[in-house]
RODRENVO-623520 format. One record per atom (N, C-alpha, C): residue in one letter; x, y, z. Coordinates in pm, whole numbers, plus 50000, padded with zeros to 5 digits. Layout:
# residues N
aXYZ
...
END
This chain:
# residues 463
m034849244625369
m035409255025456
m036659249825520
s037699258025526
s038929253925592
s038969259425732
k039649252225822
k039819256725959
k041289256125994
d041719265326076
d043099265426124
d043089269526270
l042559260626354
l042399263926495
l043219254426580
n043569258726698
n044269250326792
n043309239726845
s043569227326807
s042639216726840
s042559214226990
t043569218627067
t043569216427210
t042819227227286
a042479238127219
a041789249027287
a040369244827321
s039849249227438
s038469246227474
s037549254727387
i036329250027375
i035349256427287
i034349264327371
a034219277127343
a033239285527412
a031849283927351
i031779284627218
i030509283027147
i030719272927035
g029829263427027
g029859253826917
g028569254526839
a028669253726708
a027479254026622
a027519241926530
q026419235126519
q026349223226435
q025129224026345
s025379224726214
s024319224426112
s023269235326135
i023739247626155
i022829258826180
i022239263726048
a020929264826043
a020219270725930
a019159280025985
a018939291225917
a017969300925965
a017379308525847
s016149313325867
s015449320925765
s014919333725827
l014699343725742
l014099356425783
l012849358725701
g011899366025758
g010659368625689
g009599358225722
h008389360325666
h007279351325693
h006529348425563
g005869337125562
g005039333725448
g005789333525318
l005219340125218
l005829340525086
l007129348625086
q007299357125188
q008509365425197
q009629358525274
k009399346425320
k010419339425399
k011589335525310
q012789338225356
q013989335625277
q015079329525363
a015659318725315
a016759312325387
a017979321425385
v018579323225502
v019719332425515
v020989324925554
l020889315125643
l022029306925684
l021829292725633
h022909286525585
h022809273425522
h023819263725585
d023339255225675
d024119243925727
d025509248225775
i025549257425869
i026819262525921
i027239254526044
s028469249826043
s029069243226158
s030419249726185
l030639253726309
l031919259626345
l032069259526496
d033309260826542
d033629261626684
d034339274826710
i033939281526818
i034579293826862
i035429290526984
a036749292326972
a037669288927080
a037469298327199
a037579292727320
a037449300627442
a038699309127463
a038499320127535
a039599329227569
a040309334527446
r039549336427340
r040089342027215
r039099352527164
w039589361127077
w038729370727007
w038559365926864
t037319363726826
t036989359326690
t036199370326620
s036639374426503
s035899384326424
s035209377326309
i034009382026277
i033229376526166
i033099387526061
v033509384425939
v033509394425832
v032899388425706
g032599397125612
g032059393025484
g031319404625420
p030959403325294
p030249414125225
p028839416125280
n028209427125242
n026839429625284
n025939418125241
g025059414025332
g024139403225299
g024719389325314
a025909388225371
a026539375025385
a025889366625494
g025189373025588
g024559365725697
g025299366825829
k026199376525841
k027029377825961
k026189380626085
s025329390726078
s024509394226193
s023529383026226
t022989376726124
t022059365726147
t022759354226218
l023979351026178
l024739340526246
l024979344226392
l025369356726419
l025639360726556
l024379359826641
r023249363726585
r021979362826658
r021609348326687
a021899339426591
a021639325226614
a022529319826725
l023809323926724
l024739319326829
l024329324726966
a023719336626967
a023289342727093
a021969336927143
g021289329227058
g020019323527098
g018849332927089
v018989343927015
v017909353727002
v017199352526867
l017549342426787
l016919340426657
l016599325626641
p015359322126607
p015029307926585
p015869302126471
h016279289826489
h017119283226388
h017019268226405
s017439261026305
s017599246626317
s019059243626348
g019349231326390
g020699227926431
g020889230626579
q022089228826627
q022349230026771
q023479239926799
v023309247726905
v024349256726955
v024669252727098
t025949251427128
t026369248627265
t027099260727321
l026889263327449
l027549274327520
l028349268427635
l029659269727627
l030559264427730
l030289249627756
g030059242527646
g029899228027653
g028499223027678
q027529231927698
q026159227727725
q025229232327613
p024259223927574
p023299228327473
p022589241027517
m022549250827430
m021979263927464
m020539262627513
q019749254027447
q018329253327481
q018099247027618
d019139240027671
d018979233727802
d019309243027918
l019909254427888
l020309263627994
l019119272228038
p018899273728170
p017869283128216
p018199297228165
h017169305128140
h017359318328080
h018289327028165
r018139326628297
r018979335028382
r020429330628375
e020659317528374
e022029312528365
e022649316228231
r021879315028124
r022389318827993
r022739333727991
a021889342028050
a022119356428052
a023359360128134
r023699351828232
r024919354428309
r026169350328233
q026069339928155
q027239334428085
q027509341227952
l026459347127890
l026599352727756
l025999366727753
a026829376627719
a026359390527705
a026209393627556
w025239402127527
w024869404727387
w024779419727363
l025429424327257
l025289438227209
l024869437427064
g023589440527038
g023069439426903
g023359451826820
q023039450726692
q023269461726599
q022129471826611
n022489484526618
n021499495426623
n020529493826741
e021039489326855
e020179487726972
e019819501427030
t018669501927094
t018219514327157
t017799511427301
s017569521827375
s017029520827511
s016209533427536
a015449533327643
a014579544827672
a015419557527690
d015059568027617
d015849580327619
d015839587227754
d014809584427839
d014739591427967
d015549584428076
l016079572528047
l016929565728145
l018289572428149
t018879572828267
t020229578328277
t021249568028228
v022439572828200
v023519564028157
v023759553128262
w023719557028390
w023919547428498
w022849536528496
d021589540628476
d020489531028475
d020599521228358
v021009526328242
v021139517628125
v022239507128150
a023369511528203
a024439502028230
a024019491928336
m023219496228435
m022769487328541
m021859476228488
l021229478528371
l020399467928313
l021219455228288
g022509456928266
g023359445228244
g023499436428367
r023109441528484
r023229433728608
r021959426128644
l020879427728564
l019619421128595
l019749406028611
p020579399028528
p020679384428547
p021249380428683
h021899389728751
h022529386628879
h021649390628999
q020489396828972
q019659402229080
q018399393929099
a017999392529222
a016729385929251
a015589395129207
w014399389429193
w013239397029148
w012959408829241
l012949421029182
l012659433429251
l013689436929359
a014809429829363
a015839432929462
a016639445029416
p017079453529510
p017889465229472
p019289460729432
p020009469029356
p021369465429317
p022269463729439
s023129453729432
s024069451029540
s025339459329521
a026219458229619
a027509465129608
a028289459729488
a028169446629464
a028859440629349
a028299446129218
d026969448629216
d026359454429096
d026899468529072
h026959476429176
h027469490029162
h028919490029115
a029719481029170
a031129480329131
a031279476228985
a030459466628941
a030539462028802
a030139473028705
v029099480628738
v028649491428649
v029689502428644
e030259506028757
e031299516428756
e032489512128672
q032899499628689
q034029494628610
q033729495228461
a032499491428422
a032129491428281
a032089505528224
l031519515028300
l031419528828252
l032799535328242
r033669532028333
r035029537528324
r035779531328206
a035549518628180
a036239512028068
a035829518027935
t034579522527924
t034099528427799
t034179543627800
r034789549327903
r034939563827918
r033579571027918
a032609564727982
a031269570827995
a030959574728139
w031899573028228
w031659575428371
w031309590028401
d031949599328333
d031759613428367
d030349618428339
w029599611828252
w028229616228226
w027219605328262
r027489598528372
r026629587628417
r025239592328459
q025109605328497
q023799610228539
q023019616928426
r023589617328308
r022879623328195
r021879613328137
a020839618528076
a019839609928012
a020379604927878
l019979592927846
l020469586927721
l020079595527600
g018909601927605
g018449609927494
g019289622427470
q020159625927563
q020999637827548
q022349634527483
l022559622027450
l023879617727402
l023919616827250
s025119617927197
s025329615827053
s025289600827023
g025299597626893
g025259583626855
g026449575726908
g027649581726899
g028829574926949
g028809573227099
e028319583327171
e028229582527317
e027229571727359
r026099571027290
r025099560727319
r025699546827299
q026489545227193
q027089532227165
q028019528127279
r028739537627334
r029659534527445
r028869530527570
v027709536427591
v026879532727705
v026319518627687
l025869515327566
l025339501927541
l026429491427555
l027649495027514
l028769485927535
l029019483927684
a028919494727762
a029089493627907
a028039484327967
r026799485127917
r025749476027966
r026139461527944
a026709458427824
a027129444727796
a028309440627884
l029249450027907
l030409446827990
l029999444628136
a028959451828180
a028529450728319
a028009436728353
v027599429228255
v027129415528279
v028269407028337
q029489410328296
q030679402528336
q030519387828296
a030019385928175
a029799372328123
a031109366328075
q031119353228064
q032299346328014
q032419347827864
v031289349827796
v031259351127650
v030529363927615
l031099371827524
l030499384627483
l030369384827332
l029149386427281
l028859387227139
l028479401527105
m029139407227004
m028889421226968
m028709422526818
d027599428626778
d027289430726637
d027529445426602
e028529448026519
e028909461626479
e029109470726601
p029979466826694
p030169475026815
p030859488426787
l031489489926671
l032209502326641
l031339512626569
a030069509426550
a029179518826481
a029149532126556
n029339542926483
n029289556726535
n030489560426622
l031469551626638
l032629554826721
l033739561026635
d034339571826685
d035459577826615
d036719569526640
p037789571626561
p038999563326574
p039549562226715
p039659573226794
p040179571526931
p039339562027015
h038019562827003
h037169554027082
h037119539927024
q037399538426895
q037599525026841
q038829518626904
a039879526626922
a041079521626988
a040789517827133
d039939525827201
d039549522327337
d038819508927339
w037919507027243
w037199494327234
w038169482627216
l039169484627131
l040159474227109
l040899470827239
d041219480927317
d041869478527447
d040959470427539
v039669473627539
v038709466427624
v038659451727583
v038579449227453
v038489435427404
v039749427627443
r040899433427423
r042139426527457
r042219423827607
a041719433027689
a041719430827834
a040789419327871
l039619418527804
l038689407527830
l039319394127797
v039979393327681
v040609380827640
v041739377227736
a042479387127782
a043549384627878
a043019378928009
e041749382128042
e041109376728162
e040549362728139
g040699357528016
g040189344227985
g038789344127929
k038269355827892
k036919356527837
k036959355627684
t035799352627628
t035679350427484
t034879361827421
v035399367427312
v034719378327242
v034489374127097
v033279376027049
v032939373726909
v032309386526856
s032849391926748
s032339404826698
s032149404226547
v031039409726502
v030819412226360
v031329426226331
l032209427526233
l032809440426203
l032819442926053
h032559455426015
h032779459725877
h034139466325862
e034759470425973
e036089476225969
e037109464725959
i037489461225836
i038299449125814
i039659450225882
t040269461925878
t041569463425944
t041439460826094
m040359465426156
m040159462626298
m039889447726320
a039129441726229
a038839427326241
a040109419026233
l041099423726158
l042359416426145
l043189416726273
q042789424926371
q043489425126500
q043059413426588
a042009406426550
a041509395326630
a042459383426624
d042189373326706
d042969360926701
d042559352426583
t041269351426561
t040719342626459
t039679350226377
m039599347026249
m038619353426161
m037739342826096
v036439345826095
v035459337826021
v035009346025902
v035179340625782
v034799347525659
v033509341225607
m032539349825574
m031229344925529
m030879350625392
a030079342925319
a029519347425192
a028249339525166
a027199346625128
a025939340225087
a025419330325190
g025519333825318
g024949325425422
g025769313225459
r027019312925417
r027889301625448
r029229306625499
v029899298425580
v031249301425624
v032209295725519
t032979304625456
t033909300325352
t035309297825405
h035609303425524
h036949301625581
h036919305125727
q037709297825805
q037929301125945
q039389298325976
g040109308426021
g041529306526046
g042129318126121
a043399316826155
a044099327326228
a044209339826141
c044049351426202
c044079364126128
c045439366726064
a046489360826118
a047829363226065
a048189353925949
d047339344025920
d047659334125817
d047399339725677
l048289336525584
l048089340725445
l046829334625385
a046479322525428
a045259316325377
a044039324625414
t044039330425533
t042939339125575
t042919351825490
h044079357325462
h044149369525381
h043619366725241
r043969355225184
r043499351825050
r041979349925049
a041459343125152
a040009341225159
a039299354525174
l039899363625251
l039309376925271
l039299384725140
e040409384625068
e040469391724941
e039499385724840
d039389372424839
d038519365824742
d037049368724769
v036649369024898
v035239370924929
v034789385024891
f035739394424882
f035429407924836
f035839410024690
d035959398924616
d036209399424471
d037449407424435
g038479406424520
g039719413324489
g039649428424501
r038599433524564
r038439448024578
r039219453624696
l039839444924776
l040719449424883
l041939440524886
a042999445324951
a044229437624965
a044739439225108
v045299428425162
v045829428325298
v047339430725292
h047819440325372
h049229443925370
h049769444425513
p051059441425531
p051669443225663
p052049457925684
l051889462825807
l052289476425840
l052639477125988
q053909479426015
q054399481326152
q053949469926243
g054129457726195
g053819446126277
g052359442426284
q051499449226204
q050079446026201
q049659443526056
w048469437926041
w047889435925909
w046789446125887
i046779452425772
i045739462125739
i045119458325605
a043869462225587
a043159459725461
a042889473125393
l043319474125269
l043129486425193
l042289483625069
p041359492525035
p040549490324915
p041369492224789
k041039484424688
k041639486224557
k040679494224471
v041149505424420
v040309514224340
v040819514124197
n039949510324106
n040289510523965
n039869524023906
t040829532023868
t040539545123810
t040389543623659
p039179545823607
p038999544223463
p039799554423384
a040349549823277
a041119558923191
a040189569223127
k040679581423115
k039889591823052
k039799589422902
k038599590622852
k038399588522709
k038759601422633
a039569599722533
a039909611122449
a038729614222356
p038519626722324
p037429630022232
p037649623422097
m036549619122037
m036639612421907
m037109622321800
q038069618121720
q038589626621614
q038649618821483
i038459625921375
i038619620021242
i040069622121201
e040789611221187
e042209612221155
e042449612421005
t043469619620967
t043909619620828
t044819607620806
p044569599620706
p045429588020682
p046889592420671
p047789585520739
p049189589620735
p049799588020596
v050639597320562
v051359596620434
v052779591620462
d053429598220554
d054779593920593
d054739589320738
y055149577420763
y055199572420901
y056379563020913
e056809561721037
e057959553321064
e057499539021088
r057979530021010
r057619515921025
r058629509121117
v058119502121219
v058979495021312
v059309481321252
v060559479121226
v060989466421167
v061699458221275
p061169446221309
p061849438021409
p063259434421364
t064189435821457
t065579432621425
t066119421021507
a065449417721620
a065929406821705
a065509393321647
e066189382921692
e065849369521648
e064629364421726
r063899355321661
r062789348821732
r063369339921841
r062679339721956
r063149331722070
r061949328422158
g062189319522253
g061139316222349
g060799328022436
l059509329722465
l059009341022542
l058509336522679
i058569345722774
i057919343922904
i056679352922904
m055519346922916
m054259354322909
m053469352123038
i052919362923093
i052199362323220
i050799367923201
n049809360623249
n048429365423257
n048099366723406
t047869378923454
t047619381123596
t046429390423613
g046159394623738
g045019403423765
g043849395723823
h042819403223869
h041659397323935
h040499394523838
g040679397523711
g039619395023615
g039569380623570
k038459377023507
k038259363423457
k038959361823322
g039539350023297
g040079347023164
g041569344523157
k042259344523271
k043719342723268
k044089328923217
s043449318623274
s043729304923230
s043209302623088
t042019307923061
t041429306022929
t042319311522820
a042909323222843
a043809329122744
a045049320222725
a045549314722835
a046709305822824
a046369293322744
f045179287822767
f044749276022691
f044629279322541
g044179291722511
g044089295722371
g045449295722304
l046479300622374
l047839300122320
l048289285722298
a047959277122395
a048339263122381
a047689256822257
l046419260022233
l045729254722115
l046349260221987
r046709273121985
r047329279021867
r048659272121836
a049469269821940
a050749263021919
a050549248721870
h049579241921930
h049299228021888
h048829227721743
g048039237721705
g047559238221567
g048679239921466
r049809245321511
r050989246721425
r051929234721437
g051429224221502
g052239212221511
g053309212821617
k053199222121714
k054209223721817
k053849215221940
a054869210422010
a054659202522132
a054329211922248
v053239208822319
v052759217122428
v052519208322550
k052809213622668
k052529206722795
k051879216722890
v050779212722956
v050049221423048
v050089215423188
y050539223523284
y050509219723425
y049559229123499
q048689223323581
q047729231323658
q048019229623807
f048379240723872
f048839240024010
f047709240624113
m046469242124069
m045349241524163
m044439229624138
k044299225424012
k043419214223980
k044009201124033
v043129192224074
v043569179124122
v043889170324001
p044699159824018
p045069151323905
p043889144723836
t042779142623908
t041609135923850
t040609145523789
a040929158323781
a039979168423730
a039559165023587
r038259167423559
r037709164523426
r036889176423379
f037529188023375
f036859200023326
f036909200423173
g036319210823118
g036229211522972
g037569211222904
e038579218422961
e039889218522896
e040539204822896
h040299196823001
h040899183523006
h040309174622897
r038999175322881
r038339166922780
r038809170622639
l038919183722610
l039349188022477
l040809184322453
f041679187622550
f043109185122530
f043389170322514
e042639162022587
e042839147622571
e042449143222430
q041379148822374
q040969145422237
q042029149722136
l042679161122163
l043669166522070
l045079161022093
g045249153822205
g046569148522234
g047499158522300
i046939168622366
i047759178322440
i047839173622584
p049009170422636
p049109165722774
p048809176922874
i047929173922970
i047559183423074
i047529175823206
e048129181723309
e048299174423436
e047959183523553
g047049179023641
g046739186023765
g047749182523872
l048219192723943
l049279190624041
l048859194024184
g047669199824203
g047289204924335
g046119197524395
d045509204024496
d044319198324560
d043279209124589
g043189219124502
g042139229224513
g042529241024599
f041499249124637
f041719261124717
f042209257424856
s042999266524915
s043559263825048
s042469261825152
w041339269325140
w040299268025243
w039509254925231
k039769247125123
k039209233725114
k040209223125153
s041439227225178
s042489217625210
s042299212125350
r042499199125365
r042469192925498
r043839192925562
d044879195525484
d046249195325535
d047079204725449
l047319217025498
l048049226925419
l049499222725396
d050089215225489
d051449210225466
d051469200725347
h050429192525337
h050329183325223
h050149191125093
s049319201725099
s049119210124980
s050419216424936
a051209221025034
a052489227325001
a053439217324936
q053439204924986
q054329194824928
q053899191224787
l052579190724764
l052079188124628
l052579198724531
a052519211324574
a052979222324488
a054469221024458
l055239217724560
l056689216424541
l057019204724449
d056329193524467
d056539181924380
d056119185124237
g054999192724224
g054529196524091
g055519205424020
w056119214824096
w057109223524034
w058309215523985
a058709205324060
a059839196924017
a059549190723880
k058299186323859
k057919180823729
k057979191523620
a057379203123651
a057329213823551
a058729218723517
e059579220123617
e060949224823593
e061709215123504
a061539202123529
a062229192223447
a061779193023301
t060479195323281
t059949196523144
t060519208823075
i060549220123146
i061079232523086
i062539230823050
r063329225523140
r064779224323116
r065099214023008
a064229203922992
a064489193522892
a064439199222750
g063619209622728
g063569216122598
g062859208422489
e062059198422528
e061369190222428
e060019196122389
h059599206422456
h058299212522427
h058489226922380
f057719230522281
f057709244222230
f057129253822334
m056099249022406
m055419257522504
m055059249422627
v055299255422746
v054889249522873
v054009259722945
v052799255622981
v051859264323051
v051869260623199
l052099270523286
l052079268723431
l050839276023484
d049709269123481
d048429275223514
d048279276623665
e047909288823711
e047709292123852
e048949289723937
i050119291523879
i051349289823958
i051539301124058
m050859312624037
m050999323524133
m050399319824269
y049469310124268
y048809306124393
y049799299924492
p050539289224456
p051529284024550
p052689293724573
l052969302324474
l054009312324495
l053629321824608
r052369325824610
r051889335524709
r052039329924850
y051829316924864
y051919310824997
y053329306425033
g054279308424942
g055649304624971
g055899289724959
w054999282524895
w055169268024880
w056229264724775
i056409273524679
i057459271924578
i058369284124589
p059689282224602
p060589293824611
p060579301924481
l060369314824493
l060339323524376
l061669322924302
e062769322524376
e064089322524311
e064289310024226
a063689298824268
a063809286524188
a063149288224053
i061979294924050
i061279297123924
i062049307023837
l062539317723897
l063299327523820
l064549321323758
t065239313123835
t066459306623785
t066129297323670
c065079289523684
c064689280223577
c064339287823448
l063599298723462
l063209306423343
l064429312723275
r065369317323355
r066579323323296
r067449312823226
e067499300723282
e068399290523231
e067729280923131
r066449282923100
r065749273723011
r066339274122871
p066149263922790
p066579264322650
p065949276222579
p066659282922493
p066199295722438
p064949294922352
h064579282922305
h063409282122217
h062109279222294
v062169277022425
v060989272722501
v060179284922547
h058909284922510
h057969295222556
h057319290322687
v057179299322786
v056559295822913
v055449305922941
v054249300822972
v053099309123004
v052739306723150
l052659317323229
l052349316423372
l051069324223400
t050169318623480
t048909325423510
t048689326123660
g047809335423700
g047399336723839
g047439351023887
r046689353723992
r046639367124050
r047959370624119
n048179383624132
n049279389024213
n050639383624171
a050939385024043
a052259380723995
a053339389024065
p054379382624119
p055459390124186
p056159399624090
n056639410624141
n057319420624058
n058539414723987
e059249405524055
e060429399523994
e060069391623868
l058929384923870
l058479377623752
l058059387223641
v057349397723681
v056889407623583
v058089413923511
e059129417123587
e060309423323526
e061019413723430
l061019400823462
l061699391023378
l060909387823252
a059589388923258
a058719384623149
a058879393523025
d058519387722911
d058489395122785
d057129401622761
t056059394622799
t054709399622779
t053919397322908
v053289408022958
v052469407123080
v051119413323051
t050069405823078
t048709410623059
t047979409923193
e047349421123234
e046599421323359
e045109421523329
m044399411223373
m042959410423354
m042269418723463
t041339427323424
t040639436023518
t039179431823527
l038679430023651
l037289426323672
l036399438623660
i035509438723562
i034539449523546
i033169445123599
k032709433723552
k031449427723600
k031639412723603
h030829406223688
h030869391623692
h029439386623714
h029059376423639
h027679371623648
h027359365523783
f028369361223860
f028099356323995
f027359366724078
k027699379524054
k027089390324131
k025579391124107
a025159386723989
a023729386723957
a023059373723999
g023799365124069
g023249352624117
g023269341224016
v023959343223902
v024019332623801
v025079322423844
p024719309823862
p025689299923911
p026689296023802
a027749289123846
a028749284023752
a028089274323654
q028579274323530
q027989266023425
q029069257923354
r028719245723321
r029629237523243
r029849243723106
g031099243923067
g031449250222940
g031829264822956
i031549270823072
i031959284623100
i033009284623209
e032599280223331
e033569279323442
e034339266123442
d033739255623390
d034439242723392
d034239235123261
END
């Protein structure tokens, strides 16, 4: 997991080696697996991921309402060492699909948030009344404070439950799906409340399915299969890539009016033409190539599997014809020993790793960027030298996306290369400028993937 946090910021919640299971007996199933992370104080952190990733379970573990192994600290103190009343004052909780007695009034429900501040059986104080009024006004529920909870719509009930959490006036607020049943205007109100809390120096952690809203946070935690795969600033490209990857490329993050938004990618299947029996052509126009043979620029892009594999197939075909081939891999480390390395070494095809893996595994993104730039210098020299029939730039779109390699440098090299040199480039999200320059562009489309069925990576298939 990669992190991109301000190391000087104080920590509101710390988690070390958290593991948790749900169910009992034979139905017991591990849901969280050895999670360690720090939540910065006075910041808003959003937790996102696909269904079943373990987001709500993690939030419940951090709140201390779910048994787990490992340790959670709250404002620097072990959670289990804090008296229950003190914990309830410091940490407010809004769970998913929470309910309350339908015969209680809105005012009474919000006042429940003040219980940690009240002595046993003591009436609410003036401070309690002020806190509840402030919370109800913040959620725009003040006007119906005397109505019974059972008379409210789902969205109105959610605003009352949010008011109950705000009334605690805790330093840390954990919210699981707080936007459930809220229409867009009231989602905007919620966003204003969160930003006001953070401005006061309070910490907010929220699980959200509304990815565009989650991108408004300071920091994002991305989860998959019970693990944290990335933690970083919402504005960072590394976070956007991790977000797109965890949803299998089914969404894309775009800038809009100074904000980041997430839009779904919809693949519209082509309409099938009705089957027809064709008459063999008698007269047809034969296309006769008239241009000279020359080096080609070929791109394999898209979110489907097989971009690198197809490029390796071209390299093998060229090698089989006695042509000189060189393969550069911009994500693999120099010591990588995957299947292609073992085969190419046996055949005498030079292959070189230039990177250090995915950005969320990087310990130093500046170092990763320099590796990419140094690797491009090697690849550019090989292309310009003209000693190879084919040069493969595997996963070069990855450093391009992060701006580690200037796009114009690659375009210039491809335009100025010796005319007989073929160049194959692979990776998702090929820039339009490269697509326009290329001779052949193939986009791989993801239809199904065995990972979705729980089949792990296998030697000889993935590596």
